[in-house]
ROLUMPA-57971 format. One record per residue (C-alpha): x, y, z. Coordinates in steps of 0.02 Angstrom, whole numbers, plus 32768, in hexadecimal, padded with zeros to 4 digits. Example, Ala and Ser with C-alpha at 12.3 -4.5 7.8 and 13.67 -1.06 7.14 Angstrom:
% residues 2
<pt><c1>8267</c1><c2>7F1F</c2><c3>8186</c3></pt>
<pt><c1>82AC</c1><c2>7FCB</c2><c3>8165</c3></pt>
***
This chain:
% residues 220
<pt><c1>760B</c1><c2>10A8</c2><c3>1B0E</c3></pt>
<pt><c1>763B</c1><c2>112A</c2><c3>1A83</c3></pt>
<pt><c1>7665</c1><c2>10BF</c2><c3>19D5</c3></pt>
<pt><c1>765F</c1><c2>1159</c2><c3>195B</c3></pt>
<pt><c1>767F</c1><c2>120A</c2><c3>1957</c3></pt>
<pt><c1>7617</c1><c2>126C</c2><c3>18D7</c3></pt>
<pt><c1>7660</c1><c2>1322</c2><c3>18A5</c3></pt>
<pt><c1>75BA</c1><c2>1375</c2><c3>1864</c3></pt>
<pt><c1>75F7</c1><c2>1406</c2><c3>17EB</c3></pt>
<pt><c1>7699</c1><c2>143A</c2><c3>1796</c3></pt>
<pt><c1>769F</c1><c2>14C2</c2><c3>1818</c3></pt>
<pt><c1>76AE</c1><c2>1442</c2><c3>18A4</c3></pt>
<pt><c1>775C</c1><c2>1419</c2><c3>1852</c3></pt>
<pt><c1>7791</c1><c2>14BC</c2><c3>181A</c3></pt>
<pt><c1>773A</c1><c2>1560</c2><c3>1841</c3></pt>
<pt><c1>770A</c1><c2>1595</c2><c3>1797</c3></pt>
<pt><c1>7674</c1><c2>160A</c2><c3>17BC</c3></pt>
<pt><c1>76D5</c1><c2>16B4</c2><c3>179B</c3></pt>
<pt><c1>7713</c1><c2>1655</c2><c3>16F8</c3></pt>
<pt><c1>766D</c1><c2>163A</c2><c3>16BF</c3></pt>
<pt><c1>7624</c1><c2>16E8</c2><c3>16E9</c3></pt>
<pt><c1>76B3</c1><c2>172A</c2><c3>167E</c3></pt>
<pt><c1>7692</c1><c2>16AD</c2><c3>15F9</c3></pt>
<pt><c1>75DD</c1><c2>16ED</c2><c3>15FD</c3></pt>
<pt><c1>760C</c1><c2>179D</c2><c3>15D8</c3></pt>
<pt><c1>7686</c1><c2>1780</c2><c3>155D</c3></pt>
<pt><c1>75F8</c1><c2>1720</c2><c3>14FE</c3></pt>
<pt><c1>7581</c1><c2>17A9</c2><c3>1510</c3></pt>
<pt><c1>75FB</c1><c2>1820</c2><c3>14BA</c3></pt>
<pt><c1>7624</c1><c2>179F</c2><c3>142D</c3></pt>
<pt><c1>7566</c1><c2>1795</c2><c3>1409</c3></pt>
<pt><c1>7547</c1><c2>1856</c2><c3>140D</c3></pt>
<pt><c1>74EE</c1><c2>1859</c2><c3>14B9</c3></pt>
<pt><c1>74FD</c1><c2>18E8</c2><c3>1524</c3></pt>
<pt><c1>74F0</c1><c2>1880</c2><c3>15B7</c3></pt>
<pt><c1>757D</c1><c2>186B</c2><c3>1643</c3></pt>
<pt><c1>755E</c1><c2>1800</c2><c3>16D7</c3></pt>
<pt><c1>75C6</c1><c2>1852</c2><c3>177B</c3></pt>
<pt><c1>75E3</c1><c2>17D1</c2><c3>180A</c3></pt>
<pt><c1>7547</c1><c2>1810</c2><c3>186C</c3></pt>
<pt><c1>74DA</c1><c2>17EE</c2><c3>17E1</c3></pt>
<pt><c1>7527</c1><c2>1757</c2><c3>17C0</c3></pt>
<pt><c1>7528</c1><c2>171A</c2><c3>1867</c3></pt>
<pt><c1>7468</c1><c2>1720</c2><c3>1870</c3></pt>
<pt><c1>745D</c1><c2>16B8</c2><c3>17DF</c3></pt>
<pt><c1>74B1</c1><c2>1624</c2><c3>1833</c3></pt>
<pt><c1>7431</c1><c2>15EE</c2><c3>18A4</c3></pt>
<pt><c1>73F6</c1><c2>1586</c2><c3>1810</c3></pt>
<pt><c1>7458</c1><c2>1524</c2><c3>1789</c3></pt>
<pt><c1>747C</c1><c2>1586</c2><c3>16EC</c3></pt>
<pt><c1>749C</c1><c2>155E</c2><c3>1637</c3></pt>
<pt><c1>7441</c1><c2>1594</c2><c3>15A9</c3></pt>
<pt><c1>739F</c1><c2>15B5</c2><c3>1610</c3></pt>
<pt><c1>740C</c1><c2>1636</c2><c3>1676</c3></pt>
<pt><c1>7424</c1><c2>1696</c2><c3>15E0</c3></pt>
<pt><c1>736E</c1><c2>167D</c2><c3>159A</c3></pt>
<pt><c1>7325</c1><c2>16B2</c2><c3>1635</c3></pt>
<pt><c1>7395</c1><c2>1754</c2><c3>164A</c3></pt>
<pt><c1>735E</c1><c2>1779</c2><c3>159F</c3></pt>
<pt><c1>72A6</c1><c2>176A</c2><c3>15C0</c3></pt>
<pt><c1>72B2</c1><c2>17D5</c2><c3>165C</c3></pt>
<pt><c1>7300</c1><c2>1862</c2><c3>15E9</c3></pt>
<pt><c1>727F</c1><c2>183F</c2><c3>1565</c3></pt>
<pt><c1>72FF</c1><c2>1813</c2><c3>14DF</c3></pt>
<pt><c1>7303</c1><c2>1792</c2><c3>145F</c3></pt>
<pt><c1>73B1</c1><c2>172C</c2><c3>145F</c3></pt>
<pt><c1>73EB</c1><c2>167C</c2><c3>1423</c3></pt>
<pt><c1>7406</c1><c2>163D</c2><c3>14D9</c3></pt>
<pt><c1>744E</c1><c2>1594</c2><c3>14A1</c3></pt>
<pt><c1>74CE</c1><c2>15F8</c2><c3>141E</c3></pt>
<pt><c1>74FC</c1><c2>166F</c2><c3>149C</c3></pt>
<pt><c1>7520</c1><c2>15E3</c2><c3>1523</c3></pt>
<pt><c1>757A</c1><c2>1576</c2><c3>14A5</c3></pt>
<pt><c1>75FF</c1><c2>160E</c2><c3>1484</c3></pt>
<pt><c1>7609</c1><c2>1628</c2><c3>154B</c3></pt>
<pt><c1>7641</c1><c2>1564</c2><c3>155E</c3></pt>
<pt><c1>76C5</c1><c2>157B</c2><c3>14D3</c3></pt>
<pt><c1>770C</c1><c2>160F</c2><c3>1522</c3></pt>
<pt><c1>7707</c1><c2>15BA</c2><c3>15CB</c3></pt>
<pt><c1>774D</c1><c2>1522</c2><c3>158D</c3></pt>
<pt><c1>77D8</c1><c2>1580</c2><c3>1546</c3></pt>
<pt><c1>77EE</c1><c2>15DD</c2><c3>15DF</c3></pt>
<pt><c1>7814</c1><c2>1536</c2><c3>163A</c3></pt>
<pt><c1>788B</c1><c2>14FA</c2><c3>15BD</c3></pt>
<pt><c1>78EB</c1><c2>15A5</c2><c3>15D8</c3></pt>
<pt><c1>78FB</c1><c2>1587</c2><c3>1687</c3></pt>
<pt><c1>793B</c1><c2>1593</c2><c3>1711</c3></pt>
<pt><c1>78AE</c1><c2>1528</c2><c3>1759</c3></pt>
<pt><c1>78C7</c1><c2>14F4</c2><c3>181B</c3></pt>
<pt><c1>7866</c1><c2>146D</c2><c3>1864</c3></pt>
<pt><c1>77FE</c1><c2>14A7</c2><c3>190D</c3></pt>
<pt><c1>783F</c1><c2>1498</c2><c3>19B3</c3></pt>
<pt><c1>7846</c1><c2>13CD</c2><c3>19DA</c3></pt>
<pt><c1>7808</c1><c2>1395</c2><c3>1932</c3></pt>
<pt><c1>78A8</c1><c2>1346</c2><c3>18FA</c3></pt>
<pt><c1>78BA</c1><c2>12F9</c2><c3>199A</c3></pt>
<pt><c1>7812</c1><c2>12AF</c2><c3>19B2</c3></pt>
<pt><c1>7821</c1><c2>1273</c2><c3>18F4</c3></pt>
<pt><c1>78C6</c1><c2>1214</c2><c3>1918</c3></pt>
<pt><c1>7884</c1><c2>11E0</c2><c3>19C4</c3></pt>
<pt><c1>77F7</c1><c2>1197</c2><c3>1981</c3></pt>
<pt><c1>7842</c1><c2>113B</c2><c3>18F8</c3></pt>
<pt><c1>78C9</c1><c2>10E7</c2><c3>197E</c3></pt>
<pt><c1>7847</c1><c2>10C7</c2><c3>19EA</c3></pt>
<pt><c1>77D5</c1><c2>1063</c2><c3>1970</c3></pt>
<pt><c1>7745</c1><c2>10E3</c2><c3>196F</c3></pt>
<pt><c1>76DE</c1><c2>10FB</c2><c3>18CD</c3></pt>
<pt><c1>76F4</c1><c2>11B0</c2><c3>188F</c3></pt>
<pt><c1>766B</c1><c2>1212</c2><c3>1826</c3></pt>
<pt><c1>7658</c1><c2>12BF</c2><c3>17CA</c3></pt>
<pt><c1>75A3</c1><c2>12C9</c2><c3>17C3</c3></pt>
<pt><c1>757B</c1><c2>1374</c2><c3>175B</c3></pt>
<pt><c1>74F2</c1><c2>13A5</c2><c3>16EA</c3></pt>
<pt><c1>7571</c1><c2>140A</c2><c3>1682</c3></pt>
<pt><c1>759A</c1><c2>13E5</c2><c3>15DB</c3></pt>
<pt><c1>7614</c1><c2>1354</c2><c3>15BB</c3></pt>
<pt><c1>768E</c1><c2>13D6</c2><c3>1563</c3></pt>
<pt><c1>769A</c1><c2>143F</c2><c3>15FD</c3></pt>
<pt><c1>76BF</c1><c2>13A7</c2><c3>1658</c3></pt>
<pt><c1>774E</c1><c2>1369</c2><c3>15EC</c3></pt>
<pt><c1>7793</c1><c2>1420</c2><c3>15D6</c3></pt>
<pt><c1>7799</c1><c2>1427</c2><c3>1690</c3></pt>
<pt><c1>77EB</c1><c2>1370</c2><c3>16B0</c3></pt>
<pt><c1>786E</c1><c2>1392</c2><c3>161F</c3></pt>
<pt><c1>789B</c1><c2>1436</c2><c3>1678</c3></pt>
<pt><c1>78B5</c1><c2>13D4</c2><c3>1728</c3></pt>
<pt><c1>792A</c1><c2>1355</c2><c3>16D9</c3></pt>
<pt><c1>799A</c1><c2>1303</c2><c3>1727</c3></pt>
<pt><c1>7952</c1><c2>1332</c2><c3>17CF</c3></pt>
<pt><c1>78AA</c1><c2>12E6</c2><c3>17B0</c3></pt>
<pt><c1>787E</c1><c2>1283</c2><c3>170D</c3></pt>
<pt><c1>77D0</c1><c2>124B</c2><c3>16CF</c3></pt>
<pt><c1>780D</c1><c2>1196</c2><c3>16F0</c3></pt>
<pt><c1>780A</c1><c2>11C2</c2><c3>17B6</c3></pt>
<pt><c1>774E</c1><c2>11C5</c2><c3>17A0</c3></pt>
<pt><c1>76DA</c1><c2>1120</c2><c3>17A2</c3></pt>
<pt><c1>7655</c1><c2>1186</c2><c3>1758</c3></pt>
<pt><c1>763B</c1><c2>1235</c2><c3>170D</c3></pt>
<pt><c1>7594</c1><c2>127A</c2><c3>16E6</c3></pt>
<pt><c1>7564</c1><c2>12FC</c2><c3>167A</c3></pt>
<pt><c1>74D7</c1><c2>1343</c2><c3>1618</c3></pt>
<pt><c1>74EC</c1><c2>12C8</c2><c3>1582</c3></pt>
<pt><c1>74C5</c1><c2>1236</c2><c3>1609</c3></pt>
<pt><c1>7425</c1><c2>1287</c2><c3>1650</c3></pt>
<pt><c1>7386</c1><c2>12D0</c2><c3>1622</c3></pt>
<pt><c1>7365</c1><c2>133C</c2><c3>16C0</c3></pt>
<pt><c1>73DE</c1><c2>13B9</c2><c3>16FE</c3></pt>
<pt><c1>7407</c1><c2>13DF</c2><c3>17BB</c3></pt>
<pt><c1>73A6</c1><c2>1407</c2><c3>1820</c3></pt>
<pt><c1>7351</c1><c2>136C</c2><c3>17E6</c3></pt>
<pt><c1>73A3</c1><c2>12DB</c2><c3>1836</c3></pt>
<pt><c1>73BC</c1><c2>1273</c2><c3>179D</c3></pt>
<pt><c1>7470</c1><c2>1287</c2><c3>178A</c3></pt>
<pt><c1>7494</c1><c2>1244</c2><c3>1836</c3></pt>
<pt><c1>7414</c1><c2>11B2</c2><c3>1828</c3></pt>
<pt><c1>7464</c1><c2>1192</c2><c3>177F</c3></pt>
<pt><c1>7512</c1><c2>118E</c2><c3>17D3</c3></pt>
<pt><c1>74D2</c1><c2>111C</c2><c3>1862</c3></pt>
<pt><c1>7497</c1><c2>10A0</c2><c3>17ED</c3></pt>
<pt><c1>753D</c1><c2>109D</c2><c3>1784</c3></pt>
<pt><c1>759E</c1><c2>1087</c2><c3>1823</c3></pt>
<pt><c1>752E</c1><c2>1004</c2><c3>1870</c3></pt>
<pt><c1>751C</c1><c2>105A</c2><c3>190E</c3></pt>
<pt><c1>7494</c1><c2>1097</c2><c3>1980</c3></pt>
<pt><c1>7475</c1><c2>1144</c2><c3>19AC</c3></pt>
<pt><c1>74B8</c1><c2>1136</c2><c3>1A55</c3></pt>
<pt><c1>755D</c1><c2>10EC</c2><c3>1A14</c3></pt>
<pt><c1>758A</c1><c2>119E</c2><c3>19CC</c3></pt>
<pt><c1>75BD</c1><c2>1246</c2><c3>19F7</c3></pt>
<pt><c1>7596</c1><c2>12CD</c2><c3>197C</c3></pt>
<pt><c1>75F8</c1><c2>1388</c2><c3>197C</c3></pt>
<pt><c1>759D</c1><c2>140E</c2><c3>1935</c3></pt>
<pt><c1>75C0</c1><c2>14C6</c2><c3>190A</c3></pt>
<pt><c1>7515</c1><c2>1505</c2><c3>18F2</c3></pt>
<pt><c1>746C</c1><c2>14FF</c2><c3>1937</c3></pt>
<pt><c1>7418</c1><c2>14A1</c2><c3>1898</c3></pt>
<pt><c1>749A</c1><c2>1426</c2><c3>18B1</c3></pt>
<pt><c1>7483</c1><c2>1403</c2><c3>1964</c3></pt>
<pt><c1>73C5</c1><c2>13F0</c2><c3>1945</c3></pt>
<pt><c1>73F1</c1><c2>136F</c2><c3>18BA</c3></pt>
<pt><c1>745D</c1><c2>1304</c2><c3>1932</c3></pt>
<pt><c1>73F0</c1><c2>1310</c2><c3>19BE</c3></pt>
<pt><c1>734F</c1><c2>12DF</c2><c3>194B</c3></pt>
<pt><c1>73B8</c1><c2>1245</c2><c3>191F</c3></pt>
<pt><c1>73CE</c1><c2>1218</c2><c3>19DB</c3></pt>
<pt><c1>7487</c1><c2>123E</c2><c3>19DD</c3></pt>
<pt><c1>74E5</c1><c2>128C</c2><c3>1A6E</c3></pt>
<pt><c1>7524</c1><c2>1333</c2><c3>1A2B</c3></pt>
<pt><c1>75AE</c1><c2>13A8</c2><c3>1A59</c3></pt>
<pt><c1>75A8</c1><c2>146B</c2><c3>1A20</c3></pt>
<pt><c1>7646</c1><c2>149A</c2><c3>19E7</c3></pt>
<pt><c1>7618</c1><c2>154B</c2><c3>199B</c3></pt>
<pt><c1>7688</c1><c2>15A3</c2><c3>191E</c3></pt>
<pt><c1>76B7</c1><c2>165A</c2><c3>1922</c3></pt>
<pt><c1>760F</c1><c2>1698</c2><c3>18D3</c3></pt>
<pt><c1>7589</c1><c2>1622</c2><c3>193E</c3></pt>
<pt><c1>75F2</c1><c2>163E</c2><c3>19E2</c3></pt>
<pt><c1>7554</c1><c2>16A8</c2><c3>1A1B</c3></pt>
<pt><c1>74CA</c1><c2>1635</c2><c3>19E5</c3></pt>
<pt><c1>7455</c1><c2>15D8</c2><c3>1A62</c3></pt>
<pt><c1>74A0</c1><c2>151E</c2><c3>1A6D</c3></pt>
<pt><c1>7432</c1><c2>14EE</c2><c3>1AF9</c3></pt>
<pt><c1>73EE</c1><c2>1459</c2><c3>1AA2</c3></pt>
<pt><c1>74A8</c1><c2>1414</c2><c3>1A99</c3></pt>
<pt><c1>74E2</c1><c2>139E</c2><c3>1B26</c3></pt>
<pt><c1>7580</c1><c2>1403</c2><c3>1B45</c3></pt>
<pt><c1>75DF</c1><c2>1487</c2><c3>1AF1</c3></pt>
<pt><c1>769A</c1><c2>1491</c2><c3>1AD9</c3></pt>
<pt><c1>771F</c1><c2>150F</c2><c3>1A91</c3></pt>
<pt><c1>779C</c1><c2>1480</c2><c3>1A75</c3></pt>
<pt><c1>7785</c1><c2>13C5</c2><c3>1A4D</c3></pt>
<pt><c1>77C9</c1><c2>133C</c2><c3>1ABD</c3></pt>
<pt><c1>77AD</c1><c2>1288</c2><c3>1A91</c3></pt>
<pt><c1>77AA</c1><c2>1252</c2><c3>1B51</c3></pt>
<pt><c1>771F</c1><c2>12C8</c2><c3>1B6D</c3></pt>
<pt><c1>76BF</c1><c2>129C</c2><c3>1AD0</c3></pt>
<pt><c1>76CB</c1><c2>11DB</c2><c3>1AEB</c3></pt>
<pt><c1>7691</c1><c2>1203</c2><c3>1BA4</c3></pt>
<pt><c1>75EC</c1><c2>1258</c2><c3>1B5F</c3></pt>
<pt><c1>7590</c1><c2>11C4</c2><c3>1AFC</c3></pt>
***
């Protein structure tokens, strides 16, 4: 029986993928870089999780030296301000799943390996529809040593919630996230965002375009 619904990234709650691409490009300009990631190029990078490593890998491919951590910090600040400036719309079915889960006594988790500041910015932008207090556990990079596709974030969430992998359903919008959840033994729903819709989610247990609590509960 399902006892927990685990949202696997901030983009399973709000489709932030394009907002993040735009933030990267603005950060490149601020750091004097002549880079600009168009949508197709960015799509090819989303097969794996990103962060400063994505910037460092791109610089290496181009034979350039950059302070990837500084560029990514600027990108994060721009992204967080963009969330605050809004409007920020939850993805189809998300609010109903959160409300229904709370009313049904199900536990909720937000199991990311993005920064704590990104998580806070997202949840602040969603109030009052969704609040941080709605989640029984929130994982981010400050709470785990290994980012996805490593399963550590999910295993940590399961331990903190006091449940077994078979009691949870994970919702993921990218291939690395699906691998992370599946390697933790969790039934996983692929919920692609606009920029990952073309990726191969064969490893997921099912794929949806909108969330439905009854369907999620039936999976575990």
